[in-house]
Structures are given as C-alpha cells and as structure tokens.
N, C-alpha and C positions, 0 to 999 in steps of 0.2 A: 740501261734498259735492254733486256734480251731481244735478240732478232732471231729469225727463222734459222739462220746458219749456226746458231748456238746449240741446236737441237739436232738429233739424228734419228733415223727409223731403222729398226733391225727386225728381222724375221728369225724367230727361234721356235724350235720344237718343244713342246710342253712336256712330253714324255707320258709315262704311266700315271694314272691316278691311284695314288696309295690310299690305304684305308685311312678314313677320316679326312679325306680331301675332296674337292670338287673343282671343275673347270667352269668358270663363269664368263659367259659373253657379256663384256662391259657395255652398258647402255649410255649411262650418264655419269659424268664426274662432277663433283663439287669443287670449284676452284676457289679455295679459302685462303685467307691471309697466312695461316700457319705453314702452308706449303713452302713459302719463302724461307721460313725459319728452319725447315729441313735441308735447305741447300747451303746453310752456314751453321756456325755453332751458336746461333741466337736463341735456339729453343730449349725447353727442358725435356728433350727426347732425343732419339738417335738422329744422327746426321745422315742424309743420303750421300753415298759415295759418288764422286765424279764418273759419269758414264753409266750409272745405274738408272733404272726406271724411276721417274718422278712419282713420289707418292701422292695419293689423292683418294679421299673418300668418295664412294660412288655406289651406283645401283646397277645390278646386272642380273641376267638369267642364267640359271644352271644349265649347261648343255651336257656335261658328264658328271656322274656322281658316284662316290664310294663312301658314302656316310649315310647312316640310318636316320640322321636328323633332317636330311633334305631329300628332294627327288628331282629329276630332270624336269625342267619347266618352272621350278620354284623361282621367284624373284627375291633377291637378297640385297642387303646393304652392308657395306664394310670397306676395308682398305683395298681398293681394286687397283690403283695406280694407273698411270697414263699408258694404257695398252688396250688392244681389242679383246683380248682374252687372258685370263687369269687363273693360274693353278693355285689354289688358296686352301688353307686349313679350315674346315667346317666350323670349328670353334670361334673363329674370328668373324662370323657372319651372322647377321640377324634376318631371319625370314620375314618378308613384307607380306601383309594381307592386302590384296588389291581391292579396292572398293570403287564403285562406279564414280566417275567424274574425278578420279585421282589417277594421274598417269605415273608410271614407274620413275621416271625422271623428276617428279615433284619431291620425292624423298631425298634428292640430292640438292634441291633447291631451298624454297622457304621452309620446308618441313623438316630439314635436317637438324642434327644435333647442335651444330655450330650456331644457328640463328634462331630457327623456328620453335624448337622445343623449349630452348631457354627463354625466349621472348614470351611464349604462350604461358609458360609456368609462372614466370615473375608478374606478367601483367594481369592474366586472366585469373589463375588459381590464387595467387598471393595477394596481389593488390585489388582484385576484383573491380577493375575498371569499368565504369559504366558512362552512359551518354550524360554530357554536361561537365564531366570531370576535366580537370586540366592536368595534362601529363608533360613533365619535362624530360627530355631524352637527351642524355650526354652521350656523345658517340652516335649521333642520329644517321650518320653515313655508313656506319660499321655493319658487320654481319648481323649482330643482335639488334642494335639500335634501329636499323632500317625496317626490320620486321616489327619491333615495338611500335614504330610510328605508324605502320600500315594497320596493325591490329587495333590501336587506340583510335585512330581515325574511323575504322570499320565500326566500332562501338559507339561512335558518336561523341567522342572525347575532343577536346581542344589540345592540340599538341604544340609544344614549343621544342624545337629541335636545336641542339648545340652540335657544331662540327668543327673540325680542325682546319679552318681557313676559308677564304673567299671562294676557291674553286669548289670545295665540297658543299658549302652553303648554297652556291648558285645551282649546283647539281641538284640539291634537295628541293630548292624552291621551284625549279623547272619540273621536277617529277611530282611534287605534291600539289601544286596549283599552277597552271600555265599562266594565270593572270599575274602571278607574283614574281615572274622572272626579272632578274636585275637588268 
C-alpha cells in the first residue's frame, strides 16, 4: 500500500496560456480504480511515468482562458490530475451547467462518467426500474454498482447485491441498512 512518503509536492510555473488552452483551478478529483492502472501496464491506455503528476478526472473553475469555447469563471470537467492548477487544452474539457442544489464536486462523485451516468442510463433509461422491482447488482461495491444500488433503492426496488468477499459485503450491509451489520 502506498504511504505518504511515496509522494512528493512540487511547485511549478504554468507559463503562458497558448491559443486553445485554459488554466483551471482544480476543485475536486474523482479517485477512481482506473488511476491504479495508469501507474502500471495494467490498463488499455497510456501509463503515467514515475515522477509525473497522477492522472485523475475532476472538476475545476477556469481562472485564465485563451479559448473561444470558455470564459474565466466557467466550471469544467476533464482530466485535471492531482494538482491545484492545471494548464489544459480546451478541447479536453466539458463545460458544466451549474444548477441549484448541485455542487461542482458532485460531478466528480456520483454524477461522474465512471459511476453515475453509466448506472443511471442502464437502470433508469434502459431497464426502467420501478418500485417493487427486484434488482440484482453484480459488483455492488464498485463504482457503477454502488450507484446502481442507491438509485434502485431510491426508486423503491428491492436490491440484492453481490460483492467480492466478506469485507466488501460487510461494508455494503453497513451502508445500506445499519440493522443488517454482520
């Protein structure tokens, strides 16, 4: 397991904001399982080199802008990485429309692409789960499965969760219903 001494903090100048780029003040990062695969050859994507910033999807607010697609103050979602400020190409960002009751960080949590959107589309749009339905969730402790469980319960469905071992099952039982703790 990583320990704090495995990580370092560096202060770097971001430089000029070239045409088509923005500087984003990072607000919230989504700590997802795929990050681990960027630190090894386990994923179907590029591997982060030793000593480089750890990649992570996140939400931030534009503080400098040289793109006609965005403005200073816009909230965006994209590959921010583990840093306080990021110089990013505007083409890799999605502008967020803030609505009352939704905080910027919510887009890096349950509403993110990894869990929320996938869970919502599969459960609500495709399966059209309703009160009284029974939903079996394989991987109920994972990024998508944990959101499926919550969405199904919120709709009044009975949920049967499957998870990879006693620790994960115990965690789920403790979170779902305090009366069912082992």
